C-alpha positions in Angstrom: 12.7 -11.8 -45.4 14.9 -9.7 -47.7 17.0 -11.3 -50.3 19.4 -10.0 -52.9 18.1 -9.5 -56.4 19.3 -11.9 -59.1 22.6 -11.2 -60.9 20.9 -9.8 -64.1 18.7 -7.5 -61.9 21.8 -6.3 -60.1 23.4 -5.3 -63.4 20.3 -3.5 -64.6 19.9 -1.9 -61.2 23.4 -0.6 -61.4 22.6 1.0 -64.8 19.4 2.4 -63.4 21.2 4.0 -60.4 23.9 5.4 -62.7 21.2 7.0 -65.0 19.4 8.4 -61.9 22.6 10.0 -60.6 23.3 11.6 -64.0 19.7 12.9 -64.6 18.4 13.2 -61.1 21.4 14.7 -59.4 24.2 15.8 -61.7 21.9 17.5 -64.4 19.9 19.7 -62.0 23.0 20.7 -60.1 24.7 21.6 -63.4 21.7 23.7 -64.4 21.8 25.4 -61.0 25.5 26.2 -61.4 25.0 27.5 -64.9 22.0 29.7 -63.8 23.9 31.1 -60.8 27.0 31.8 -63.0 24.9 33.7 -65.5 23.2 35.7 -62.8 26.5 36.7 -61.2 27.9 37.7 -64.6 24.8 40.0 -65.1 24.8 41.3 -61.5 26.7 44.6 -62.2 24.2 45.4 -64.9 20.9 45.0 -63.2 19.2 47.8 -61.2 19.4 47.9 -57.4 16.9 46.9 -56.1 15.9 44.2 -58.6 12.4 43.0 -59.2 11.8 39.5 -57.7 8.0 39.2 -57.7 5.3 40.0 -60.2 1.5 40.6 -59.7 -1.1 38.8 -61.7 -1.2 41.7 -64.1 2.5 41.1 -65.0 3.8 44.2 -63.3 6.6 43.8 -60.7 5.4 44.3 -57.1 8.3 42.9 -55.1 12.0 44.0 -54.9 15.3 42.9 -53.3 19.0 43.4 -53.5 20.5 42.0 -56.7 22.8 39.5 -54.9 19.7 37.7 -53.4 18.7 36.3 -56.7 21.8 34.1 -57.3 21.7 33.2 -53.6 18.0 32.1 -53.9 18.7 30.2 -57.1 21.6 28.3 -55.5 19.4 27.4 -52.5 16.4 26.3 -54.5 18.4 24.3 -57.0 20.5 22.5 -54.5 17.7 22.0 -52.0 15.2 20.6 -54.5 17.8 18.2 -55.9 18.8 16.9 -52.5 15.2 16.5 -51.3 14.0 14.6 -54.4 17.1 12.5 -54.6 17.0 11.6 -50.9 13.4 10.3 -51.3 14.6 8.0 -54.1 17.8 6.8 -52.5 16.1 6.1 -49.2 13.3 4.3 -50.9 15.8 1.9 -52.6 18.4 1.3 -49.9 17.7 -2.4 -49.9 18.0 -2.9 -53.7 14.5 -2.0 -54.7 13.9 0.0 -57.9 10.7 1.0 -59.7 8.8 3.6 -61.7 8.8 6.0 -58.7 12.6 6.3 -58.8 12.5 6.8 -62.5 9.9 9.5 -62.1 11.9 11.3 -59.4 14.9 11.1 -61.6 12.9 12.9 -64.2 11.1 15.3 -61.9 14.2 16.8 -60.3 15.8 18.1 -63.5 12.4 19.2 -64.9 11.5 21.2 -61.8 15.0 22.7 -61.3 15.4 23.5 -65.0 12.0 25.3 -65.1 12.8 27.3 -62.0 16.3 28.2 -63.1 15.0 29.4 -66.5 12.2 31.5 -65.0 14.5 33.2 -62.4 17.4 33.8 -64.8 15.0 35.0 -67.5 13.4 37.6 -65.3 16.8 38.7 -64.0 18.3 39.0 -67.5 15.2 41.0 -68.7 16.3 43.8 -66.2 19.8 44.3 -67.6 20.6 48.0 -68.2 17.2 49.2 -67.0 17.3 52.5 -65.0 14.8 51.0 -62.5 13.3 47.6 -61.9 9.8 49.1 -62.1 10.3 49.2 -65.9 10.8 45.4 -66.1 8.8 43.5 -68.6 6.2 41.0 -67.5 7.0 37.5 -66.3 4.9 35.8 -69.0 7.8 35.1 -71.4 10.1 33.5 -68.8 7.2 31.4 -67.5 6.6 30.0 -71.0 10.3 29.3 -71.6 10.6 27.8 -68.2 7.6 25.5 -68.6 8.8 24.4 -72.0 12.3 23.7 -70.6 10.8 21.6 -67.7 8.7 19.5 -70.1 11.5 18.8 -72.5 14.1 18.0 -69.8 11.6 15.8 -67.9 10.7 13.8 -71.0 14.3 13.4 -72.0 15.3 12.3 -68.5 12.3 9.8 -68.4 13.1 8.1 -71.7 16.8 8.0 -71.0 16.4 6.0 -67.8 15.9 2.3 -68.0 12.4 0.9 -67.3 13.1 -1.4 -64.4 11.3 -2.9 -61.5 13.3 -4.8 -58.9 12.0 -6.0 -55.6 14.4 -6.0 -52.7 12.5 -8.8 -51.1 10.6 -12.0 -52.0 7.9 -12.5 -54.5 6.0 -15.8 -54.1 3.1 -17.1 -56.1 0.2 -18.4 -53.9 -0.1 -22.1 -53.0 -3.7 -23.1 -52.5 -4.5 -24.3 -49.0 -6.3 -27.7 -48.7 -10.1 -27.4 -48.1 -12.4 -30.3 -47.6 -15.7 -30.6 -49.4 -18.0 -27.9 -48.1 -15.5 -26.8 -45.5 -15.9 -23.2 -44.4 -12.8 -21.0 -44.4 -12.4 -17.4 -43.3 -9.2 -15.4 -42.8 -9.2 -12.1 -41.0 -6.4 -9.7 -40.0 -5.9 -6.1 -39.2 -3.6 -3.9 -41.2 -2.3 -0.8 -39.4 -0.1 2.1 -40.2 3.5 1.8 -38.9 3.8 3.1 -35.3 6.1 6.0 -36.4 3.7 7.3 -39.0 0.8 6.8 -36.7 2.5 8.9 -34.0 3.2 11.7 -36.5 -0.4 11.9 -37.7 -1.9 11.7 -34.3 0.5 14.4 -33.1 -0.6 16.6 -36.0 -4.3 16.2 -35.2 -3.7 16.9 -31.5 -1.7 20.0 -32.4 -4.5 21.3 -34.6 -7.0 20.9 -31.8 -4.7 22.5 -29.4 -4.2 25.5 -31.7 -8.0 25.8 -32.0 -8.4 25.7 -28.2 -5.7 28.3 -27.8 -7.3 30.6 -30.3 -10.6 30.3 -28.5 -9.0 31.0 -25.1 -7.3 34.2 -26.5 -10.5 35.4 -28.1 -9.1 34.9 -31.6 -11.1 34.6 -34.8 -9.3 31.7 -36.6 -10.6 28.9 -34.3 -13.5 27.8 -36.6 -11.1 27.2 -39.5 -8.6 25.5 -37.3 -11.3 23.3 -35.8 -12.7 22.3 -39.2 -9.2 21.4 -40.4 -8.6 19.4 -37.2 -11.8 17.4 -37.6 -11.1 16.8 -41.3 -7.6 15.7 -40.6 -8.7 13.4 -37.8 -11.4 11.8 -40.0 -8.8 11.2 -42.7 -6.4 9.6 -40.2 -9.1 7.3 -38.8 -10.1 6.4 -42.4 -6.6 5.4 -43.4 -4.6 4.2 -40.4 -6.4 0.9 -39.7 -8.0 -1.6 -42.1 -9.7 -4.9 -41.6 -8.6 -7.4 -44.2 -10.9 -10.4 -44.8 -10.7 -13.4 -47.1 -13.9 -15.6 -47.4 -16.2 -17.1 -49.9 -17.0 -13.6 -51.2 -13.4 -12.9 -52.0 -11.1 -10.3 -50.6 -12.4 -7.2 -48.7 -10.3 -4.4 -47.2 -12.4 -2.1 -45.0 -11.3 1.0 -43.1 -12.0 1.5 -39.4 -14.7 4.0 -40.4 -16.2 1.7 -42.9 -15.0 3.9 -45.8 -13.0 3.6 -47.9 -13.7 -0.1 -48.7 -12.1 -2.3 -51.4 -13.5 -5.6 -52.5 -12.2 -8.2 -55.0 -14.8 -10.9 -55.7 -13.6 -14.4 -56.5 -14.6 -14.2 -60.1 -12.3 -11.2 -60.5 -9.2 -12.9 -59.1 -6.7 -13.7 -61.9 -3.5 -14.3 -59.9 -2.5 -14.1 -56.2 0.9 -13.7 -54.8 2.9 -12.6 -51.8 5.2 -9.6 -52.3 7.5 -7.5 -50.2 6.5 -3.8 -50.5 8.8 -0.8 -50.2 6.3 2.1 -49.9 8.6 4.7 -51.6 10.1 2.3 -54.2 6.8 0.7 -55.2 4.1 3.4 -54.5 5.9 6.7 -53.9 4.7 6.8 -50.3 2.3 5.5 -47.7 -1.5 5.4 -47.5 -4.0 4.8 -50.2 -1.8 4.8 -53.3 -1.9 4.5 -57.1 1.5 3.4 -58.4 2.9 4.4 -61.7 2.8 0.8 -62.8 -1.0 0.8 -62.4 -1.3 -1.0 -59.1 -3.7 0.2 -56.5 -2.6 -0.2 -52.9 -3.4 0.1 -49.2 0.2 0.7 -48.2 0.5 1.2 -44.5 4.0 -0.1 -43.8 7.1 -1.7 -45.4 7.1 -5.5 -45.7 4.9 -8.4 -46.6 1.8 -7.8 -48.7 -1.0 -9.6 -50.5 -1.2 -8.8 -54.2 -4.2 -9.8 -56.3 -4.3 -9.4 -60.0 -7.8 -8.5 -61.0 -9.6 -9.2 -64.2 -10.6 -5.5 -64.3 -8.8 -2.6 -62.7 -5.2 -4.0 -62.5 -3.4 -5.3 -59.4 -4.5 -4.5 -55.9 -2.0 -4.6 -53.0 -2.5 -4.5 -49.2 0.3 -4.7 -46.7 -0.7 -7.2 -44.0 0.8 -9.9 -41.8 0.4 -13.6 -42.7 -0.2 -12.7 -46.4 0.9 -16.3 -47.3 -2.2 -17.8 -45.6 -4.5 -15.2 -47.1 -3.1 -15.8 -50.6 -3.4 -19.5 -50.3 -7.0 -19.4 -49.0 -8.1 -16.9 -51.6 -6.7 -19.0 -54.4 -8.3 -22.2 -53.0 -11.7 -20.5 -52.7 -11.4 -19.2 -56.3 -10.5 -22.7 -57.6 -13.4 -24.2 -55.6 -15.8 -21.6 -57.0 -14.6 -22.4 -60.5 -15.4 -26.1 -59.9 -18.8 -25.2 -58.7 -18.4 -26.7 -55.2 -20.3 -25.5 -52.1 -18.8 -22.7 -50.2 -19.4 -21.6 -46.6 -19.9 -24.8 -44.5 -18.0 -26.7 -41.9 -14.9 -25.5 -40.0 -12.9 -22.3 -40.0 -9.3 -21.4 -40.9 
């Protein structure tokens, strides 16, 4: 169930969103406008064609009409800003906010700023040259662009509030009641959301089809296509379905293929709770993830998840149905282990 964040969180969320808009949207768009304006001002003074690509040696090896540079700058700046901001805003549409949004709000101006400096720097270096072949190397603009990106990214990061707001519930675990010596095991299957599964399976089928087509037409690329298809299929099988088990050994999360496998023994369990996970807001995406706040996760869908704080290695999260029962049993088994009672006997839960 999704609930509204507390009043204090709503105020902090408003400030975080406002900061994101300024640094993640307004700033990169402003840098894009400035870069395009400078390039248009310089356009009558650059050679035609103008150098737009440089070899590893630093010599120009690609040319285009002068007007294409401001057009490319506008497209890149606007496009990158929209893509990165869309990820963030879609990931927080129910009120969630976390380190991922703060990171995207820093990444957008950093990347756009770096790209705009590099493009504008190489463009300006060709002013009043008789031919673009005489253009200086790209090393200088790359250095200035990298420095700009780092400085802008750091400023944007520290200027945005550090905030984590869940758009759903967070509930500490309540131990289930276990009789003396009673055996208790909880098992569920965690699977990738159907939409994501369809996309991945479709991608694998497409790769196999392309390999088959290449073989049928006597092509030479089929070995590479086939290898990529097999690797992609193995990766999908290893990450689309997990068996989640809670028993006297603790928590285990095992892939359909047997690897990867995650295990948290009872003596490593510090705290257990049920959380509502937004993949983009909390982990920056789906799959096997490492969040910016230090949590490790098997994040296959949006919704209820089991979160276990470990004595070593930080928190571990797995999105799975009936996480309340899993959390209560895990906590009860840990407490029984601390009391030194017998474990695996009797009935099942």
